[in-house]
C-alpha positions as CSV (number, residue, x, y, z in Angstrom):
1,X,62.2,-12.7,1.1
2,X,63.2,-16.2,2.2
3,X,60.0,-17.8,1.1
4,X,60.3,-16.8,-2.6
5,X,64.0,-17.7,-2.8
6,X,63.4,-21.1,-1.1
7,X,60.6,-21.7,-3.6
8,X,62.9,-21.0,-6.6
9,X,65.7,-23.0,-5.0
10,X,63.5,-26.0,-4.5
11,X,62.4,-25.9,-8.1
12,X,66.0,-25.7,-9.3
13,X,67.0,-28.7,-7.1
14,X,64.3,-31.1,-8.4
15,X,64.9,-30.6,-12.2
16,X,68.0,-31.2,-14.3
17,X,70.6,-28.4,-13.6
18,X,70.8,-27.4,-17.3
19,X,67.0,-26.7,-17.5
20,X,66.4,-23.3,-18.9
21,X,64.2,-20.9,-16.9
22,X,64.3,-17.7,-19.0
23,X,65.4,-17.0,-22.6
24,X,65.0,-14.2,-25.1
25,X,67.2,-15.1,-28.1
26,X,70.3,-14.2,-26.2
27,X,72.1,-16.2,-23.6
28,X,69.5,-18.3,-21.7
29,X,69.4,-18.5,-17.9
30,X,69.0,-21.8,-16.2
31,X,66.8,-22.3,-13.1
32,X,70.0,-22.5,-10.9
33,X,71.6,-19.5,-12.4
34,X,68.3,-17.5,-12.1
35,X,68.7,-17.5,-8.3
36,X,72.1,-15.8,-8.5
37,X,70.8,-13.3,-11.1
38,X,67.9,-12.4,-8.8
39,X,70.2,-12.0,-5.8
40,X,72.5,-9.6,-7.8
41,X,69.5,-7.4,-8.6
42,X,68.5,-7.5,-4.9
43,X,71.9,-6.2,-4.0
44,X,71.5,-3.3,-6.4
45,X,68.0,-2.5,-5.0
46,X,69.3,-2.5,-1.5
47,X,72.2,-0.2,-2.4
48,X,69.8,2.2,-4.1
49,X,67.6,2.2,-1.0
50,X,64.5,1.3,-3.1
51,X,61.2,0.9,-1.4
52,X,58.7,1.5,-4.3
53,X,60.0,0.6,-7.8
54,X,58.3,1.5,-11.1
55,X,59.4,-0.3,-14.2
56,X,58.6,1.2,-17.6
57,X,60.1,-1.1,-20.2
58,X,59.3,-3.5,-23.0
59,X,59.4,-7.3,-22.4
60,X,62.8,-8.7,-21.5
61,X,64.5,-11.3,-19.2
62,X,65.7,-8.3,-17.2
63,X,62.1,-7.3,-16.6
64,X,61.4,-10.7,-15.0
65,X,64.6,-10.7,-12.9
66,X,63.8,-7.3,-11.3
67,X,60.2,-8.3,-10.7
68,X,61.4,-11.4,-8.8
69,X,64.1,-9.3,-6.9
70,X,61.4,-6.8,-5.8
71,X,59.3,-9.7,-4.5
72,X,62.2,-11.3,-2.6
73,X,62.8,-8.0,-0.8
74,X,59.1,-7.2,-0.3
75,X,59.6,-4.0,-2.4
76,X,56.4,-2.6,-3.9
77,X,56.7,-3.2,-7.7
78,X,54.8,-1.1,-10.2
79,X,54.8,-2.3,-13.9
80,X,53.9,0.6,-16.1
81,X,52.3,-0.4,-19.5
82,X,54.1,0.9,-22.5
83,X,50.8,1.9,-24.1
84,X,49.8,4.4,-21.3
85,X,49.7,8.0,-22.4
86,X,52.3,10.4,-21.0
87,X,49.7,11.9,-18.6
88,X,48.8,8.4,-17.4
89,X,52.4,7.6,-16.8
90,X,53.0,10.9,-15.0
91,X,50.0,10.2,-12.8
92,X,51.3,6.7,-11.9
93,X,54.8,7.9,-11.1
94,X,53.8,11.0,-9.0
95,X,50.8,9.5,-7.1
96,X,52.0,6.0,-6.2
97,X,54.9,6.9,-4.0
98,X,57.6,5.7,-6.5
99,X,61.1,6.4,-5.2
100,X,63.0,4.4,-8.0
101,X,62.3,4.4,-11.7
102,X,63.7,1.8,-14.0
103,X,63.4,2.1,-17.8
104,X,64.9,0.8,-21.0
105,X,64.9,4.3,-22.3
106,X,68.1,6.4,-21.6
107,X,66.1,9.6,-21.1
108,X,63.7,10.4,-18.2
109,X,60.3,9.9,-19.7
110,X,57.4,12.3,-19.8
111,X,58.9,15.6,-18.7
112,X,59.8,14.4,-15.2
113,X,63.3,15.9,-15.1
114,X,62.5,18.2,-12.2
115,X,61.1,15.3,-10.2
116,X,63.7,12.5,-10.8
117,X,67.5,12.5,-10.9
118,X,69.7,9.9,-12.6
119,X,71.6,7.3,-10.6
120,X,74.1,4.6,-11.7
121,X,72.0,1.9,-13.3
122,X,72.4,-1.8,-12.9
123,X,75.4,-3.2,-14.8
124,X,76.0,-6.4,-12.9
125,X,77.4,-9.5,-14.5
126,X,74.9,-11.4,-16.6
127,X,72.8,-8.3,-17.4
128,X,70.6,-9.3,-20.2
129,X,69.7,-5.7,-21.2
130,X,70.3,-2.2,-19.9
131,X,67.9,-0.6,-17.5
132,X,68.5,3.1,-16.7
133,X,67.6,4.3,-13.3
134,X,66.4,7.5,-11.5
135,X,65.5,8.4,-8.0
136,X,62.6,10.6,-7.0
137,X,63.7,13.9,-5.5
138,X,60.7,14.0,-3.2
139,X,58.5,10.9,-3.3
140,X,54.8,11.4,-2.9
141,X,53.5,9.7,0.3
142,X,50.9,7.3,-1.1
143,X,48.5,5.3,1.2
144,X,48.7,1.6,0.5
145,X,47.1,-1.3,2.3
146,X,49.4,-3.4,4.4
147,X,51.0,-6.3,2.4
148,X,51.0,-4.5,-0.9
149,X,53.8,-5.9,-3.1
150,X,52.5,-5.1,-6.6
151,X,50.4,-2.3,-8.0
152,X,48.8,-3.1,-11.4
153,X,47.0,-0.3,-13.1
154,X,43.7,-0.8,-14.9
155,X,43.6,1.1,-18.2
156,X,39.9,1.8,-17.8
157,X,38.4,4.0,-20.5
158,X,39.6,7.6,-19.9
159,X,41.2,9.6,-17.1
160,X,43.7,8.4,-14.6
161,X,44.4,4.6,-14.2
162,X,43.3,2.9,-11.0
163,X,46.0,1.1,-9.0
164,X,45.0,-2.4,-7.9
165,X,47.1,-3.5,-4.9
166,X,48.1,-7.2,-4.7
167,X,50.0,-9.2,-2.2
168,X,52.9,-11.6,-3.2
169,X,51.0,-14.5,-1.6
170,X,47.9,-13.8,-3.8
171,X,49.9,-13.7,-7.0
172,X,51.6,-17.0,-6.3
173,X,48.4,-18.6,-5.1
174,X,46.8,-17.9,-8.5
175,X,50.0,-19.1,-10.3
176,X,49.9,-22.4,-8.3
177,X,46.2,-22.9,-8.9
178,X,46.8,-22.5,-12.7
179,X,49.7,-24.9,-12.6
180,X,47.6,-27.5,-10.9
181,X,44.6,-27.0,-13.3
182,X,46.6,-27.0,-16.5
183,X,48.9,-29.9,-15.5
184,X,51.7,-29.4,-18.0
185,X,55.1,-30.5,-16.5
186,X,58.1,-28.2,-17.4
187,X,56.2,-26.3,-20.1
188,X,57.8,-24.0,-22.7
189,X,55.8,-20.8,-22.6
190,X,56.1,-18.0,-25.2
191,X,55.2,-14.6,-23.8
192,X,53.2,-12.7,-26.5
193,X,51.4,-10.2,-24.3
194,X,53.3,-7.4,-22.5
195,X,54.6,-8.5,-19.2
196,X,53.0,-5.4,-17.7
197,X,49.7,-7.2,-18.4
198,X,49.0,-9.0,-15.1
199,X,47.7,-12.1,-16.9
200,X,51.0,-12.6,-18.7
201,X,53.0,-11.7,-15.6
202,X,51.3,-14.3,-13.4
203,X,50.1,-17.0,-15.8
204,X,52.9,-16.6,-18.4
205,X,55.9,-16.3,-16.0
206,X,55.1,-17.5,-12.5
207,X,53.1,-20.6,-13.5
208,X,55.7,-22.0,-15.9
209,X,58.5,-21.3,-13.4
210,X,56.6,-23.2,-10.7
211,X,56.4,-26.1,-13.1
212,X,60.1,-26.1,-13.8
213,X,59.5,-24.8,-17.3
214,X,61.0,-22.3,-19.6
215,X,59.7,-18.8,-20.2
216,X,60.6,-17.4,-23.7
217,X,60.5,-13.6,-23.8
218,X,61.0,-12.2,-27.3
219,X,61.3,-8.5,-27.9
220,X,58.5,-6.4,-29.2
221,X,60.1,-6.3,-32.7
222,X,60.8,-10.0,-32.9
223,X,57.2,-10.9,-32.0
224,X,55.8,-8.4,-34.4
225,X,54.3,-5.9,-32.0
226,X,54.2,-2.4,-33.3
227,X,52.9,-0.1,-30.6
228,X,49.8,-1.0,-28.6
229,X,47.6,-2.3,-31.4
230,X,49.5,-2.9,-34.7
231,X,50.9,-6.3,-35.3
232,X,53.2,-7.6,-38.0
233,X,51.5,-10.9,-38.7
234,X,54.5,-12.4,-40.5
235,X,56.9,-11.6,-37.7
236,X,54.4,-13.0,-35.1
237,X,54.0,-16.3,-36.9
238,X,57.8,-16.6,-37.4
239,X,58.3,-16.0,-33.7
240,X,55.9,-18.8,-32.8
241,X,57.5,-21.1,-35.3
242,X,61.0,-20.4,-33.9
243,X,60.1,-20.8,-30.3
244,X,58.1,-24.1,-30.7
245,X,56.2,-23.4,-27.4
246,X,53.9,-25.6,-25.5
247,X,51.7,-22.8,-24.3
248,X,50.5,-19.3,-25.3
249,X,48.2,-16.6,-23.8
250,X,46.1,-14.7,-26.3
251,X,43.5,-11.9,-26.3
252,X,40.6,-12.4,-28.7
253,X,42.2,-10.2,-31.4
254,X,45.3,-12.4,-31.4
255,X,43.2,-15.5,-31.6
256,X,41.4,-14.1,-34.6
257,X,44.7,-13.4,-36.2
258,X,46.0,-17.0,-35.7
259,X,42.7,-18.5,-36.9
260,X,42.9,-16.4,-40.0
261,X,46.6,-17.4,-40.5
262,X,45.7,-21.1,-40.2
263,X,42.8,-20.8,-42.6
264,X,45.3,-19.2,-45.0
265,X,47.7,-22.1,-44.8
266,X,49.9,-21.5,-41.7
267,X,50.6,-24.7,-39.7
268,X,50.8,-24.1,-36.0
269,X,53.7,-25.9,-34.2
270,X,52.9,-29.5,-33.2
271,X,54.5,-28.6,-29.8
272,X,51.4,-26.4,-28.8
273,X,49.3,-28.2,-26.2
274,X,47.5,-25.3,-24.4
275,X,46.5,-21.8,-25.6
276,X,44.6,-19.7,-23.1
277,X,42.4,-16.9,-24.4
278,X,41.0,-14.2,-22.1
279,X,40.3,-10.5,-22.0
280,X,36.9,-10.6,-23.8
281,X,34.0,-12.9,-24.8
282,X,34.8,-15.5,-27.4
283,X,32.1,-17.3,-29.4
284,X,32.1,-21.1,-29.0
285,X,32.1,-21.4,-32.8
286,X,35.4,-19.6,-33.0
287,X,37.0,-21.8,-30.4
288,X,35.7,-24.9,-32.3
289,X,37.1,-23.5,-35.6
290,X,40.4,-22.9,-33.9
291,X,40.6,-26.5,-32.6
292,X,39.8,-27.8,-36.1
293,X,42.7,-25.8,-37.5
294,X,45.1,-27.2,-34.9
295,X,45.0,-24.5,-32.2
296,X,44.3,-26.0,-28.7
297,X,42.4,-23.0,-27.4
298,X,40.8,-22.8,-24.0
299,X,38.8,-19.8,-22.8
300,X,39.2,-18.3,-19.3
301,X,38.0,-15.4,-17.2
302,X,39.3,-13.1,-14.6
303,X,40.1,-9.5,-13.5
304,X,43.0,-7.7,-11.9
305,X,41.2,-7.4,-8.6
306,X,41.2,-11.2,-8.4
307,X,44.8,-11.8,-9.5
308,X,43.8,-12.0,-13.2
309,X,42.3,-15.5,-13.3
310,X,39.1,-16.8,-11.7
311,X,38.0,-19.6,-14.1
312,X,39.6,-21.6,-16.9
313,X,38.7,-24.4,-19.3
314,X,41.4,-27.1,-19.5
315,X,41.8,-30.3,-21.5
316,X,40.5,-32.3,-18.4
317,X,37.6,-30.0,-17.4
318,X,35.9,-28.1,-20.1
319,X,32.6,-26.8,-21.3
320,X,33.0,-24.9,-24.5
321,X,30.0,-22.6,-23.9
322,X,31.6,-21.4,-20.6
323,X,34.8,-19.7,-19.5
324,X,35.6,-22.8,-17.5
325,X,35.6,-24.2,-14.0
326,X,36.1,-21.8,-11.1
327,X,39.6,-22.4,-9.9
328,X,40.0,-23.8,-6.4
329,X,41.8,-20.8,-5.0
330,X,38.6,-18.6,-5.1
331,X,34.9,-18.8,-4.8
332,X,32.2,-17.5,-7.1
333,X,28.5,-16.7,-6.4
334,X,25.9,-15.2,-8.7
335,X,23.9,-12.4,-7.0
336,X,21.1,-10.8,-9.0
337,X,22.8,-12.1,-12.2
338,X,26.2,-10.4,-11.2
339,X,29.3,-12.4,-10.7
340,X,30.7,-12.0,-7.2
341,X,34.2,-13.4,-6.3
342,X,35.6,-14.1,-2.8
343,X,38.4,-16.1,-1.3
344,X,41.3,-14.5,-3.2
345,X,40.9,-10.8,-3.9
346,X,43.0,-7.7,-4.0
347,X,44.0,-5.7,-1.0
348,X,42.2,-2.6,-2.3
349,X,43.0,0.4,-4.5
350,X,46.0,2.7,-4.1
351,X,45.3,5.8,-2.1
352,X,41.7,4.8,-1.4
353,X,41.4,3.5,2.2
354,X,37.7,3.0,1.9
355,X,38.4,0.2,-0.6
356,X,40.9,-1.7,1.5
357,X,40.6,-5.4,2.6
358,X,37.4,-6.3,0.8
359,X,35.9,-9.8,1.4
360,X,34.1,-9.9,-2.0
361,X,34.5,-8.4,-5.5
362,X,31.4,-7.4,-7.3
363,X,32.7,-7.8,-10.8
364,X,30.1,-5.9,-12.8
365,X,29.9,-8.9,-15.1
366,X,26.6,-10.7,-15.8
367,X,26.9,-14.4,-15.6
368,X,25.7,-17.8,-14.5
369,X,27.1,-20.8,-12.8
370,X,26.3,-24.5,-13.5
371,X,28.1,-27.5,-12.1
372,X,31.1,-25.3,-11.3
373,X,31.3,-23.9,-14.9
374,X,31.1,-20.1,-15.2
375,X,29.4,-18.5,-18.2
376,X,29.7,-14.8,-19.0
377,X,26.9,-12.8,-20.7
378,X,28.3,-9.3,-20.7
379,X,29.0,-6.2,-18.6
380,X,26.2,-5.1,-16.4
381,X,26.8,-1.4,-17.2
382,X,26.9,-2.2,-21.0
383,X,23.4,-3.7,-21.1
384,X,21.3,-2.1,-23.9
385,X,17.6,-1.6,-23.5
386,X,15.9,-1.2,-26.8
387,X,12.9,1.0,-27.3
388,X,10.8,-2.2,-27.2
389,X,12.1,-2.8,-23.7
390,X,14.4,-5.8,-24.5
391,X,17.6,-6.1,-22.4
392,X,20.6,-7.1,-24.6
393,X,24.2,-7.6,-23.7
394,X,26.2,-6.2,-26.6
395,X,29.1,-8.6,-26.0
396,X,26.7,-11.5,-26.9
397,X,26.0,-10.1,-30.3
398,X,29.7,-9.1,-30.8
399,X,30.9,-12.6,-30.1
400,X,28.5,-13.9,-32.8
401,X,29.7,-11.4,-35.3
402,X,33.4,-12.0,-34.5
403,X,33.0,-15.8,-34.5
404,X,34.5,-15.9,-38.0
405,X,37.8,-14.2,-38.9
406,X,36.2,-11.8,-41.2
407,X,35.9,-8.6,-39.1
408,X,38.7,-6.9,-37.3
409,X,36.4,-5.1,-34.8
410,X,32.8,-4.5,-34.1
411,X,30.9,-2.4,-31.5
412,X,27.2,-3.1,-31.1
413,X,25.0,-0.2,-30.1
414,X,21.3,0.6,-29.9
415,X,20.3,1.7,-26.4
416,X,16.8,3.3,-26.5
417,X,16.6,2.6,-30.2
418,X,14.2,0.3,-32.1
419,X,17.0,-2.1,-33.2
420,X,20.7,-2.8,-32.9
421,X,23.4,-1.2,-35.1
422,X,27.1,-1.9,-35.2
423,X,30.2,-0.1,-36.1
424,X,32.5,-2.4,-38.0
425,X,36.1,-2.6,-39.1
426,X,37.2,-5.1,-41.7
427,X,40.2,-5.6,-44.0
428,X,40.1,-3.7,-47.2
429,X,39.9,-6.8,-49.3
430,X,36.6,-7.7,-47.6
431,X,33.8,-6.0,-49.6
432,X,30.5,-4.6,-48.3
433,X,28.5,-7.4,-49.9
434,X,30.5,-10.1,-48.0
435,X,30.0,-8.2,-44.8
436,X,26.2,-8.0,-45.4
437,X,26.0,-11.7,-46.2
438,X,27.8,-12.5,-42.9
439,X,25.5,-10.3,-40.9
440,X,22.5,-12.0,-42.5
441,X,24.0,-15.3,-41.5
442,X,24.5,-14.2,-38.0
443,X,21.0,-12.7,-37.7
444,X,19.5,-16.1,-38.6
445,X,21.0,-17.5,-35.5
446,X,19.8,-14.7,-33.3
447,X,16.3,-14.0,-31.9
448,X,14.5,-11.2,-33.8
449,X,14.9,-8.6,-31.0
450,X,18.7,-9.1,-31.0
451,X,19.4,-8.9,-34.7
452,X,21.6,-6.3,-36.3
453,X,19.5,-3.9,-38.4
454,X,22.1,-1.6,-39.7
455,X,25.9,-1.3,-39.8
456,X,28.5,1.4,-40.3
457,X,31.9,0.6,-41.8
458,X,34.8,2.7,-40.5
459,X,38.6,2.3,-40.7
460,X,40.6,0.9,-37.8
461,X,42.4,4.3,-37.5
462,X,39.0,6.0,-37.1
463,X,37.9,3.6,-34.3
464,X,41.1,3.1,-32.5
465,X,40.9,6.4,-30.3
466,X,37.6,5.0,-28.9
467,X,39.0,1.7,-27.7
468,X,40.8,0.9,-24.5
469,X,44.4,-0.3,-24.5
470,X,43.3,-4.0,-24.8
471,X,40.9,-3.1,-27.6
472,X,37.6,-3.1,-25.7
473,X,35.2,-0.4,-26.9
474,X,34.5,2.7,-25.0
475,X,30.8,2.5,-26.0
476,X,29.7,5.9,-25.0
477,X,32.6,7.5,-26.9
478,X,31.9,5.4,-30.0
479,X,28.2,6.3,-29.9
480,X,29.0,10.0,-29.5
481,X,31.7,10.2,-32.1
482,X,29.7,8.4,-34.8
483,X,26.3,9.8,-33.7
484,X,25.5,11.6,-36.9
485,X,26.2,8.6,-39.1
486,X,24.3,6.2,-36.9
487,X,21.3,8.5,-36.8
488,X,21.4,8.5,-40.6
489,X,21.0,4.7,-40.4
490,X,18.0,5.0,-38.1
491,X,16.5,7.9,-40.1
492,X,16.8,5.9,-43.4
493,X,15.0,2.9,-41.9
494,X,12.2,5.2,-40.8
495,X,11.9,6.6,-44.3
496,X,11.7,3.2,-46.0
497,X,9.7,1.6,-43.2
498,X,12.2,-1.1,-42.4
499,X,15.6,-1.7,-40.9
500,X,18.7,-1.0,-43.0
501,X,19.7,-4.3,-44.7
502,X,23.0,-2.9,-45.9
503,X,24.3,0.1,-43.9
504,X,27.9,0.7,-44.9
505,X,29.2,4.2,-45.4
506,X,28.2,4.1,-49.1
507,X,24.5,4.3,-48.3
508,X,24.7,7.3,-46.0
509,X,27.8,9.1,-47.2
510,X,31.4,8.6,-46.2
511,X,32.4,8.5,-42.6
512,X,34.5,11.6,-41.9
513,X,37.4,11.8,-39.5
514,X,37.1,14.3,-36.7
């Protein structure tokens, strides 16, 4: 408790007293006032006898204040993503030992009335938004490794989320490592990703605060987020223009959106000096295009089990074909082509004592290391082996196809098949001929065994159920759902004796919703 408060107090003492720490469009909170605000929420948590707190809410200043208050009291804090299904939320609440639930919704979510009772919610002075509160009637006794302060849930593909247990020291170690590597003094950071995303939580909140900076936290509506995947581009661009930030964190899909906006005439704010992009492989050509359009983009890499960030390109140390230099807080080795991280790893998984206190994390990612720069080739479990015996990482081909802001999504398939196919989503104004021309261009840059021989065009609504919450494809599910249509592509190529040069729905009949 004392360590975190001392850290925040020290920062407040060495910067001008009027320096803003947190803002959201309403009354901003200075670094000095933030200490008082955190202590008020600490008092409420003590009065409510909270030991394990779950927070299910959209982005807000209040979200950050309760996060810091839980850390100061060594209370286990569990951010629940808004995009989780009701069954996933229920699993998290009932299996993680939650005794206190906070939410920005006035009703107990997800049919838990018989498990939680309402208690007076926090209404202290300076409350930036209302959080409703409930206490568990009979908390589940969950096994957690010693030192657990935060449990972040991986969305995975299907089934119940996996709880990654992190210590407070680990979280702030990563934040400090990022602050040292990026080197921006008193940055103004705009949070675009959900705060329940560990990357935004650590790199987007803790790192700017350590640097005496300002964290701007707009609402979902004001930043144009509509649910887990729909985005109002106009609102998003207006939000960035209004905030005039120094830094942003993006996933590849958001980077594509900003590149497309710049190509269409949008001028990014001159204040932007650092945009980190992670969560998926990004083609060097797309990063170069973004730079030419005025977006200072730098790719990074990490995973929840390692505190979200392992390597990062920066203006000082960069290799555009890599995901950056391994940060000094951790170590990376390549073992049989797999990336293995040590030095700063999670405490283990919730309720799984066999996983506790690991020394190394076998990431499952295929990569290489050269002069400290880490390169990612794809997921080990995603490797496709064609019927000609060639091993191909689909992420490699997908990054080439997505290196131009033409497609919205693509999923490369072809395990045990003679050539690769891809399921594609594109805006309605992009016709099939344009898509084929782009695939032909991409194929020219690829070796013959890795070229796309056929493609299937579907709508974003048809593909969305087979993507994870952060838009990564559930490849087996995509293959199974579109199996008949994909087999038509392969069957057609066998009939004509060549691969399908144009393989949209028009050539094999319309794709039907199931």
